[in-house]
C-alpha positions as CSV (number, residue, x, y, z in Angstrom):
1,X,-90.4,-35.9,58.4
2,X,-91.9,-32.5,57.2
3,X,-89.6,-29.6,58.3
4,X,-90.9,-25.8,57.6
5,X,-89.0,-22.5,59.5
6,X,-90.8,-19.2,60.1
7,X,-90.5,-16.1,62.6
8,X,-91.8,-16.2,65.9
9,X,-95.4,-14.3,65.9
10,X,-97.2,-13.4,69.1
11,X,-99.5,-16.3,69.1
12,X,-100.4,-17.6,72.1
13,X,-100.9,-21.4,71.0
14,X,-97.2,-21.1,69.2
15,X,-95.6,-19.6,72.4
16,X,-97.5,-22.1,74.7
17,X,-96.0,-24.9,72.2
18,X,-92.8,-23.8,72.2
19,X,-92.3,-23.2,76.0
20,X,-93.0,-27.0,76.2
21,X,-90.1,-27.6,74.2
22,X,-88.0,-25.0,75.9
23,X,-88.7,-26.2,79.3
24,X,-88.1,-29.7,78.4
25,X,-84.6,-29.1,76.7
26,X,-83.5,-26.4,79.4
27,X,-84.3,-28.3,82.3
28,X,-82.9,-31.5,81.0
29,X,-79.5,-29.7,80.3
30,X,-79.3,-27.4,83.3
31,X,-80.3,-30.0,86.3
32,X,-76.7,-31.6,85.4
33,X,-75.2,-28.4,86.9
34,X,-77.9,-26.6,88.7
35,X,-79.2,-26.7,92.1
36,X,-82.5,-27.9,92.9
37,X,-83.3,-24.2,94.4
38,X,-82.3,-23.0,91.2
39,X,-84.1,-25.2,88.8
40,X,-87.6,-24.4,91.1
41,X,-87.5,-21.3,89.0
42,X,-87.7,-23.0,85.6
43,X,-91.6,-23.6,85.5
44,X,-93.4,-23.3,82.3
45,X,-94.7,-19.7,83.0
46,X,-91.2,-18.6,83.0
47,X,-90.5,-19.9,79.7
48,X,-93.9,-18.6,78.3
49,X,-93.2,-15.0,79.9
50,X,-89.2,-15.5,78.0
51,X,-90.8,-16.4,74.7
52,X,-93.5,-13.7,74.9
53,X,-90.9,-10.9,75.6
54,X,-88.7,-12.3,72.6
55,X,-92.1,-12.1,70.4
56,X,-92.2,-8.6,71.4
57,X,-88.5,-7.8,71.0
58,X,-88.0,-6.1,67.6
59,X,-84.2,-5.6,68.3
60,X,-84.1,-9.5,67.8
61,X,-84.4,-12.2,65.2
62,X,-86.4,-15.6,66.9
63,X,-87.1,-18.6,63.9
64,X,-89.4,-21.1,64.9
65,X,-88.6,-24.8,63.3
66,X,-92.0,-27.0,62.6
67,X,-91.7,-30.9,62.5
68,X,-94.7,-32.1,60.9
69,X,-96.6,-28.8,61.5
70,X,-96.0,-28.7,65.6
71,X,-93.5,-25.9,66.9
72,X,-90.2,-27.7,67.8
73,X,-87.5,-25.6,68.2
74,X,-86.4,-21.9,68.0
75,X,-83.1,-19.8,67.3
76,X,-82.7,-16.2,68.4
77,X,-79.7,-13.7,67.1
78,X,-79.5,-10.2,68.8
79,X,-76.9,-7.5,68.8
80,X,-73.5,-8.2,70.6
81,X,-73.8,-7.5,73.9
82,X,-71.9,-3.8,75.1
83,X,-70.0,-5.4,77.6
84,X,-68.0,-7.1,75.0
85,X,-66.6,-3.8,74.3
86,X,-65.2,-3.0,78.0
87,X,-66.6,-3.7,81.5
88,X,-69.6,-2.7,82.5
89,X,-71.8,-1.7,85.5
90,X,-74.8,-4.4,85.1
91,X,-77.7,-3.9,87.2
92,X,-81.6,-4.8,87.4
93,X,-84.0,-7.0,89.2
94,X,-84.0,-10.5,89.4
95,X,-85.5,-13.0,91.5
96,X,-86.8,-10.4,93.8
97,X,-83.4,-8.2,94.2
98,X,-82.2,-5.3,93.1
99,X,-78.7,-6.0,92.1
100,X,-75.4,-4.1,90.5
101,X,-72.3,-6.1,89.1
102,X,-69.2,-5.7,86.9
103,X,-69.8,-7.3,83.9
104,X,-66.2,-8.3,82.0
105,X,-65.3,-10.4,79.4
106,X,-61.9,-11.9,79.3
107,X,-60.5,-12.6,75.5
108,X,-58.1,-14.8,74.9
109,X,-57.9,-13.9,71.2
110,X,-58.9,-11.0,69.3
111,X,-62.0,-10.8,67.6
112,X,-63.3,-7.7,65.9
113,X,-67.1,-7.4,66.4
114,X,-69.0,-4.4,64.9
115,X,-72.6,-3.9,64.0
116,X,-72.6,-6.6,61.8
117,X,-72.0,-9.0,64.3
118,X,-74.7,-11.2,65.9
119,X,-74.7,-13.1,69.1
120,X,-76.7,-16.3,69.3
121,X,-78.7,-16.1,72.0
122,X,-80.8,-19.4,72.5
123,X,-81.0,-22.2,70.2
124,X,-83.2,-25.0,71.4
125,X,-85.0,-28.1,70.2
126,X,-87.5,-30.7,71.4
127,X,-85.5,-33.4,73.0
128,X,-87.1,-36.1,70.5
129,X,-85.7,-34.4,67.6
130,X,-82.1,-33.5,68.6
131,X,-79.2,-35.5,67.1
132,X,-81.2,-35.6,63.5
133,X,-79.5,-33.1,62.1
134,X,-82.4,-30.2,62.7
135,X,-80.3,-28.1,64.3
136,X,-77.9,-27.4,61.4
137,X,-80.8,-27.0,59.1
138,X,-82.1,-24.6,61.4
139,X,-78.7,-22.5,61.3
140,X,-78.3,-23.5,57.6
141,X,-81.6,-21.5,56.8
142,X,-81.4,-18.5,59.1
143,X,-77.4,-18.3,58.3
144,X,-78.5,-17.5,54.8
145,X,-81.2,-14.7,55.9
146,X,-78.9,-13.3,58.2
147,X,-76.0,-12.9,55.1
148,X,-78.7,-11.5,52.7
149,X,-79.1,-8.7,55.1
150,X,-75.6,-7.9,55.3
151,X,-74.5,-9.9,58.5
152,X,-71.2,-11.2,58.8
153,X,-70.1,-12.6,62.5
154,X,-71.5,-14.6,64.9
155,X,-70.6,-15.0,68.6
156,X,-72.2,-17.5,70.9
157,X,-72.0,-18.3,74.7
158,X,-72.1,-22.1,76.3
159,X,-71.6,-23.2,79.6
160,X,-68.5,-25.3,80.5
161,X,-70.4,-27.9,81.5
162,X,-72.1,-28.4,78.3
163,X,-70.2,-30.7,76.1
164,X,-72.9,-31.4,73.7
165,X,-73.0,-27.6,72.8
166,X,-69.2,-27.3,72.4
167,X,-69.2,-30.0,70.1
168,X,-72.2,-28.9,68.2
169,X,-70.9,-25.1,67.6
170,X,-67.1,-26.1,67.0
171,X,-68.2,-28.4,64.1
172,X,-70.2,-25.2,62.5
173,X,-66.7,-23.4,62.8
174,X,-67.1,-21.5,66.0
175,X,-63.5,-21.1,68.0
176,X,-63.4,-20.1,71.7
177,X,-61.7,-16.9,72.0
178,X,-63.0,-15.4,75.6
179,X,-64.7,-15.9,79.1
180,X,-67.2,-14.5,81.2
181,X,-69.6,-15.2,84.1
182,X,-73.2,-15.3,83.5
183,X,-75.9,-14.5,86.7
184,X,-78.5,-16.8,86.4
185,X,-80.3,-16.2,90.0
186,X,-80.2,-14.3,93.2
187,X,-81.0,-16.7,96.4
188,X,-81.4,-16.4,100.2
189,X,-81.3,-18.8,102.4
190,X,-82.4,-16.1,105.1
191,X,-79.1,-15.6,106.8
192,X,-77.0,-14.7,103.3
193,X,-77.5,-13.6,99.8
194,X,-75.9,-16.3,97.0
195,X,-75.2,-14.9,93.6
196,X,-75.6,-17.9,91.3
197,X,-72.9,-17.2,88.8
198,X,-72.1,-19.6,85.8
199,X,-68.8,-20.0,84.1
200,X,-69.2,-19.7,80.2
201,X,-67.1,-20.2,77.4
202,X,-67.4,-17.5,73.9
203,X,-67.0,-18.7,70.6
204,X,-66.8,-16.6,67.1
205,X,-67.3,-17.4,63.3
206,X,-68.0,-15.9,60.3
207,X,-71.6,-16.7,58.9
208,X,-69.4,-17.6,55.5
209,X,-67.1,-20.1,57.5
210,X,-70.2,-21.6,59.3
211,X,-71.8,-22.3,55.7
212,X,-68.9,-23.5,54.6
213,X,-68.7,-26.2,57.5
214,X,-72.6,-27.1,57.4
215,X,-72.0,-27.9,53.2
216,X,-68.8,-30.1,53.9
217,X,-70.9,-31.7,56.9
218,X,-73.6,-32.4,54.6
219,X,-71.1,-33.8,51.8
220,X,-69.7,-35.9,54.4
221,X,-72.9,-37.3,55.2
222,X,-74.0,-38.2,51.8
223,X,-71.1,-39.6,51.2
224,X,-71.3,-42.2,53.9
225,X,-74.7,-42.8,53.1
226,X,-73.8,-43.4,49.3
227,X,-71.1,-45.6,50.4
228,X,-73.3,-47.6,52.7
229,X,-75.0,-49.1,49.8
């Protein structure tokens, strides 16, 4: 299995291949806790638009992992949201509705975040290459690059129903320190408007700590392999 990692470019062939991966992975996860009406939003076109926007966003860092030459996943980092630093009125246009709401983070522990901190917005791998250690390889490669650029801290948000994500991030050294709610969609049944909110946990680690956990995991795996022989 040949693995390569590169930056996301504005190339439609790459975007289309990644959109397939993104849709399969996201839908497989989200259908466990989203309604059928919510899931109807997640067409391939939805993911193509999101990836194209990422490719044009010079404020984000997006790396693509290719397996045997085929785009098979990606990870995206960007600046820590401003609402981490205090309650913020979030407004915009979503699902055909204009909206405004107070977006607040509830902190259980104190963590100092600054301009050398980043949030992991997304990490998705094709279902058939999950649980093979490729996510760790993608993290290891990108974290080394971020460290070289002077970044120190990482935060990540994950849905409370996503137990696999919790286990994966905790093995990388992330520790929960806050809670919030994300607004996924605005629905209407003709009589009422429904704000679809999801509960998320917020976790933190330093880049050095994450790289340390990755190295320790590699050593344990290597030792287990050697003992088997």
